[in-house]
C-alpha atoms as a printed R data frame, in Angstrom:
   type eleno elety resid chain resno      x       y       z
1  ATOM     1    CA   MET     A     1  5.924 -42.813  25.408
2  ATOM     2    CA   PRO     A     2  9.692 -42.672  27.375
3  ATOM     3    CA   THR     A     3  9.343 -43.097  30.649
4  ATOM     4    CA   THR     A     4 12.100 -43.645  33.753
5  ATOM     5    CA   GLY     A     5 13.066 -47.026  34.895
6  ATOM     6    CA   GLY     A     6  9.684 -48.875  35.383
7  ATOM     7    CA   SER     A     7  7.880 -45.792  36.460
8  ATOM     8    CA   LYS     A     8  4.761 -44.511  34.556
9  ATOM     9    CA   THR     A     9  6.333 -40.653  35.117
10 ATOM    10    CA   PRO     A    10  6.635 -39.662  31.452
11 ATOM    11    CA   ILE     A    11 10.427 -38.019  30.825
12 ATOM    12    CA   LYS     A    12 10.238 -34.440  31.003
13 ATOM    13    CA   HIS     A    13 12.509 -32.807  28.348
14 ATOM    14    CA   LYS     A    14 14.419 -29.385  29.439
15 ATOM    15    CA   GLY     A    15 13.862 -26.709  27.702
16 ATOM    16    CA   GLU     A    16 10.435 -27.985  26.206
17 ATOM    17    CA   THR     A    17  8.188 -24.920  27.343
18 ATOM    18    CA   ALA     A    18 11.383 -22.418  25.873
19 ATOM    19    CA   ALA     A    19 10.982 -23.978  22.760
20 ATOM    20    CA   ILE     A    20  7.350 -23.881  22.312
21 ATOM    21    CA   ILE     A    21  7.152 -20.418  23.369
22 ATOM    22    CA   VAL     A    22  9.868 -19.590  20.288
23 ATOM    23    CA   CYS     A    23  8.434 -21.807  18.017
24 ATOM    24    CA   TRP     A    24  4.994 -19.980  18.835
25 ATOM    25    CA   LEU     A    25  6.495 -16.032  18.374
26 ATOM    26    CA   LEU     A    26  8.315 -17.001  14.986
27 ATOM    27    CA   GLY     A    27  5.118 -18.796  13.901
28 ATOM    28    CA   ASN     A    28  2.982 -16.016  14.474
29 ATOM    29    CA   GLY     A    29  5.772 -13.258  13.191
30 ATOM    30    CA   CYS     A    30  5.462 -15.228   9.492
31 ATOM    31    CA   LEU     A    31  1.993 -14.881  10.010
32 ATOM    32    CA   PHE     A    32  1.683 -11.731  10.453
33 ATOM    33    CA   SER     A    33  4.010 -10.601   8.175
34 ATOM    34    CA   TRP     A    34  2.357 -12.552   5.437
35 ATOM    35    CA   ASN     A    35 -1.146 -10.760   6.032
36 ATOM    36    CA   SER     A    36  0.733  -7.847   5.388
37 ATOM    37    CA   MET     A    37  1.754  -8.227   2.321
38 ATOM    38    CA   LEU     A    38 -1.761  -9.800   1.192
39 ATOM    39    CA   THR     A    39 -3.108  -6.841   2.086
40 ATOM    40    CA   ILE     A    40 -1.357  -3.921   1.392
41 ATOM    41    CA   GLU     A    41 -2.670  -3.229  -1.599
42 ATOM    42    CA   ASP     A    42 -6.547  -2.631   0.081
43 ATOM    43    CA   TYR     A    43 -4.727  -0.491   2.228
44 ATOM    44    CA   PHE     A    44 -3.031   1.641  -0.032
45 ATOM    45    CA   VAL     A    45 -6.571   2.052  -2.277
46 ATOM    46    CA   TYR     A    46 -8.322   3.230   1.460
47 ATOM    47    CA   LEU     A    47 -5.272   6.003   1.549
48 ATOM    48    CA   PHE     A    48 -5.030   6.879  -1.664
49 ATOM    49    CA   PRO     A    49 -8.751   6.769  -3.279
50 ATOM    50    CA   VAL     A    50 -7.559   8.737  -6.560
51 ATOM    51    CA   ASN     A    51 -6.493   6.284  -9.446
52 ATOM    52    CA   GLY     A    52 -3.130   8.540 -10.017
53 ATOM    53    CA   GLU     A    53 -1.474   7.514  -6.558
54 ATOM    54    CA   LEU     A    54 -2.213   3.739  -6.750
55 ATOM    55    CA   PRO     A    55  0.473   2.805  -8.949
56 ATOM    56    CA   PHE     A    56  3.228   4.662  -7.237
57 ATOM    57    CA   SER     A    57  2.411   3.270  -3.967
58 ATOM    58    CA   LEU     A    58  2.209  -0.007  -5.403
59 ATOM    59    CA   CYS     A    59  5.443   0.392  -7.121
60 ATOM    60    CA   LEU     A    60  7.447   1.371  -3.423
61 ATOM    61    CA   MET     A    61  5.410  -1.666  -1.794
62 ATOM    62    CA   LEU     A    62  7.351  -3.577  -4.833
63 ATOM    63    CA   PHE     A    63 10.579  -2.062  -4.339
64 ATOM    64    CA   GLY     A    64 10.630  -2.741   0.151
65 ATOM    65    CA   ILE     A    65  9.692  -6.108  -0.697
66 ATOM    66    CA   ILE     A    66 12.413  -6.760  -3.087
67 ATOM    67    CA   LEU     A    67 14.869  -4.657  -0.596
68 ATOM    68    CA   SER     A    68 13.692  -6.390   2.220
69 ATOM    69    CA   TYR     A    69 14.744  -9.825   0.469
70 ATOM    70    CA   ALA     A    70 17.915  -8.629  -0.529
71 ATOM    71    CA   LEU     A    71 18.917  -7.758   2.712
């Protein structure tokens, strides 16, 4: 670990805490969006218990995912 001169105290990098917080927030944002994409089918099955509505809702989900990646 780098130290200042001959002392044993470590160097404190400026902005290290802010960088850790930003990385934590971005990581949580990725995990939450990935979780929502994996569990959306369960939500639609719960929301529309009739089998005729499920393909329509899944097509809407697919269109939303494609549109979000296109932008």
